[in-house]
C-alpha positions in Angstrom: -1.2 90.5 50.5 -2.5 90.6 54.1 -5.2 88.1 55.0 -8.6 89.5 55.7 -11.7 88.0 57.3 -12.1 86.0 60.4 -9.4 85.8 63.0 -8.2 82.4 64.3 -8.3 81.4 67.9 -4.7 82.3 68.5 -5.2 85.8 67.0 -8.4 86.3 69.0 -6.3 86.3 72.3 -3.6 88.6 71.0 -3.1 92.1 72.6 -1.4 94.7 70.4 2.3 93.8 70.3 2.0 90.8 72.6 2.1 87.2 71.3 -1.1 85.2 71.9 0.5 82.7 74.3 1.8 85.5 76.6 -1.6 87.3 76.5 -3.4 84.1 77.4 -1.0 83.2 80.2 -1.5 86.7 81.7 -5.3 86.5 81.5 -5.2 83.1 83.1 -3.0 84.4 85.9 -5.4 87.2 86.6 -8.4 84.8 86.6 -6.6 82.4 88.9 -5.6 85.2 91.3 -9.2 86.4 91.5 -10.4 82.8 92.0 -7.9 82.3 94.8 -8.8 85.6 96.6 -12.5 84.9 96.5 -12.1 81.3 97.7 -9.7 82.4 100.4 -12.3 84.9 101.7 -14.9 82.2 102.1 -12.6 79.7 103.8 -12.7 79.7 107.6 -9.6 81.2 109.2 -9.4 78.2 111.5 -8.7 75.9 108.5 -4.9 75.4 108.6 -5.0 74.4 104.9 -6.9 77.5 103.7 -3.9 78.7 101.8 -4.2 75.8 99.3 -5.8 78.1 96.8 -2.4 79.8 96.3 -1.6 76.9 94.0 -3.8 78.4 91.2 -2.0 81.7 90.8 1.4 80.2 91.5 1.1 77.7 88.7 -0.3 80.3 86.3 2.5 82.8 87.2 5.1 80.1 86.4 3.3 79.4 83.1 3.3 83.2 82.3 7.0 83.5 83.1 7.7 80.4 80.9 5.7 81.9 78.0 7.9 85.1 78.3 11.1 83.1 78.5 10.3 80.8 75.6 9.3 83.8 73.5 12.8 85.3 74.1 11.6 88.2 76.3 14.4 87.5 78.9 17.2 87.3 76.3 17.1 91.0 75.5 16.4 94.3 77.3 16.8 95.4 80.9 15.8 92.0 82.3 19.0 90.5 80.8 21.1 92.6 83.2 19.1 91.4 86.2 19.4 87.8 85.2 23.2 88.2 84.6 23.7 89.3 88.2 22.2 86.3 90.0 18.6 87.3 89.6 17.9 84.2 87.6 19.0 81.9 90.4 17.1 83.9 93.0 14.0 83.8 90.7 14.3 80.0 90.5 14.6 79.7 94.3 11.6 81.9 95.0 9.3 80.7 92.2 9.7 77.0 92.8 9.9 77.5 96.5 6.5 79.2 96.4 5.2 76.4 94.2 6.3 73.8 96.8 4.7 75.8 99.6 1.4 76.1 97.6 1.6 72.4 96.7 2.1 71.5 100.4 -1.1 73.3 101.2 -3.0 71.9 98.2 -2.0 68.3 99.0 -2.6 68.9 102.7 0.9 67.7 103.5 0.5 64.3 101.9 3.5 62.2 101.0 4.3 59.1 98.9 6.3 56.1 100.0 9.2 54.9 97.9 10.3 51.8 99.8 11.3 53.0 103.3 11.5 56.6 102.2 8.6 59.0 102.6 8.7 61.7 99.9 6.4 64.8 100.3 4.3 65.5 97.3 5.1 69.2 97.8 8.7 68.3 96.7 8.0 65.4 94.2 5.4 67.2 92.0 7.3 70.6 91.6 10.6 68.7 91.2 9.2 66.6 88.4 7.9 69.7 86.6 11.2 71.6 87.1 13.2 68.7 85.8 11.1 68.3 82.6 11.1 72.1 82.1 14.9 72.3 82.5 15.4 69.4 80.0 13.1 71.2 77.5 15.2 74.3 77.7 17.9 72.5 75.7 15.4 72.5 72.7 14.7 76.2 72.8 16.8 78.8 71.0 16.1 81.4 73.7 16.9 79.2 76.8 19.8 77.3 78.1 19.6 74.2 80.4 21.5 74.8 83.6 21.9 72.2 86.4 22.5 75.1 88.8 19.0 76.4 88.0 17.7 73.0 89.0 19.7 73.0 92.2 18.3 76.4 93.1 14.8 75.0 92.4 15.4 72.1 94.8 16.8 74.4 97.5 13.8 76.7 97.2 11.4 73.8 97.3 12.9 72.3 100.5 13.1 75.7 102.3 9.6 76.7 101.5 8.2 73.2 102.1 9.7 73.2 105.6 8.2 76.6 106.1 4.8 75.2 105.1 5.2 72.3 107.5 6.0 74.6 110.4 3.1 77.0 109.6 0.5 74.2 109.3 1.7 72.6 112.6 1.6 75.9 114.3 -1.9 76.9 113.0 -3.5 73.5 113.6 -2.5 73.7 117.3 -1.6 70.8 119.5 -3.1 67.5 118.8 -5.5 66.2 121.4 -4.2 63.4 123.5 -5.4 60.0 122.7 -7.7 58.5 125.3 -5.9 55.9 127.4 -7.6 52.5 127.5 -8.9 51.6 130.9 -6.9 49.0 132.7 -8.8 45.8 133.5 -7.4 46.0 137.0 -8.9 49.4 137.6 -12.5 48.1 137.5 -13.8 46.8 140.7 
């Protein structure tokens, strides 16, 4: 007998024919995109880091795609054909590359030191997420863990991070020359 009465929180977010997680992820993506656009409009164009707000929609887009993938939406239908012909690898490269670009702007190009090596946060943070997500795929009946996917993620991250570095250097203009200290011999 069907249950009647109040709906639970998961059912309250459900659209007809769409599981609640996918519906919530789609709504979150739309809200994040609106937030990013309104924030971007208010940020001065002279700010080289103004694109940092792209992190909000990029993260929610990845969460939306993950919700679809873990629900099995990519294991059937026309999307399966696209994924079979390299679309999956290209998707990894672009999605995680854009995440690295947005993270570069959001962290303002910061890096962490690991001994003598300086690691950009725009690579470290998305790579950590991609590695955990790729490992979790082994637990899903609709997903398969693939080291080539992780390699495509890394290639995309490095390419888009380098693009971000070049764009922020170009938009910030040349750095002013440091004042030279006066020589004690120059004074008379």
